[in-house]
Phi, psi and omega in degrees: 000128175302131179251191186309311182298323180291316180294320179296321178298316179297314181298316180297328179281316186278328187308308181292332181283331184262340185302121178089352180286151177254134178278107183281328183206143175237122179248117177259112181265333179211106182278349187275078173264192179306316168246118183304134180303137177301147182299334180256018182304310182297323179292320181292325183268328181294137180084355183272149173268132182276138173267203183275116178296141174222168180246143170221114187061237178258011182260146170255130183234122181238117178290145179250160186288354175261008178094348179278177182230130173272121183250136177227130170234129188279351182061225182266325189227016183286150173225144174236110192234131177262128183217189182291189188298317184225074179293154178298120183293142178251162187303318187257026173283101188267328180223133181233128176250127175257124187261168183285352176261015177077001177272167184234133177249120188241133173259117181242136185202094183303320185266352174058038177263002181279181179216135172232138181202159170241117190237156166289146183307323182292343180272346184297312181303325180293334178273313184290324179096172187271359185300146176279129180302138185297341178255006178285138178300338179293339178276084182256172176298322179295319178298313182295319179298314180295320183289335183275347184296141176062017178266131179276346184285166177282163179296325178295316179298321179298313184290334180270353180284109184295345175283345179253299180240119184267126172119338183273152176217197189298317184296305190281335173292318177300315183292316184288326178291328174297313181295328180280347180075028182241132179288142183295334181270002177301137177293129185302323183295343182265001178295139176272167177299321179296319179295322177296322177297315180296322180295314181294319178296317179294323179301311182293322180293311182296313181297319179297317179293320180295319177298319179297335179259011177078019180085186181249121176260089179279315179216284189271337192295132168220155180281189185291353178239022175067032178255140179282151171275175182227008182291342176302335178289344182257000181298131181265332180228327187302127177061030181240027181305131180087345179275157181289139174297135182283355178258312186246345180090349178287165182286138173287138182254143176246129178224175176248124178231132185044043176075009183238143174299134187226142186231138180200167177254117180299336181275321186271344183241135183241000000 
């Protein structure tokens, strides 16, 4: 599933290319996504001028000239790709936007877990949720320490809960907890202030580096111009169970936390 670095990479690439463009035509080939496309989706988006796309958590939000907002969530396998006037259609191209500069913006999603919608501004928070964006200055060590008190859940579950922290997923939580030296199954309520500081610092460092490398292309992910990311080459623990830790040489361990495969170093993380 594309996480914050992948979505941010797409937004940084597409935003300047789409800003000010007019959607001349919207073709819906398959409306059955995670949330079925509204029957008037094409009407609401067609003819509108696009504003500057931005990211919030794992969502892409583009203001329209009628005051509404075009919302995109990539789900597990979604792609949003800008190409020439008539790109060769692919099997899972579910929504196609034809722009006034003759280019085409295509939403492709093999597993159809993504979401596209055109919303009134007041409806956006209810869809995106209350979580604090992982790169927001409001997500401080003090905030994390306060939010973790009296929680029975693990630190990994807390960080992956989009109602708490928006944008993180399995890959980057594993990576940042390794850098912070904290085991993913540690009970959140037992985190110290120092550990919260290390977690927030590692979060910003890992996300920043991943964005700089265009995200992680594990399987389906490509950016808005169909280019793969390369941060997967820098993963220190994710999907490396049984391999030697690049810091201490001990074996990386794989466990299941909140139903997800989780990776950590028993020697480097406490």
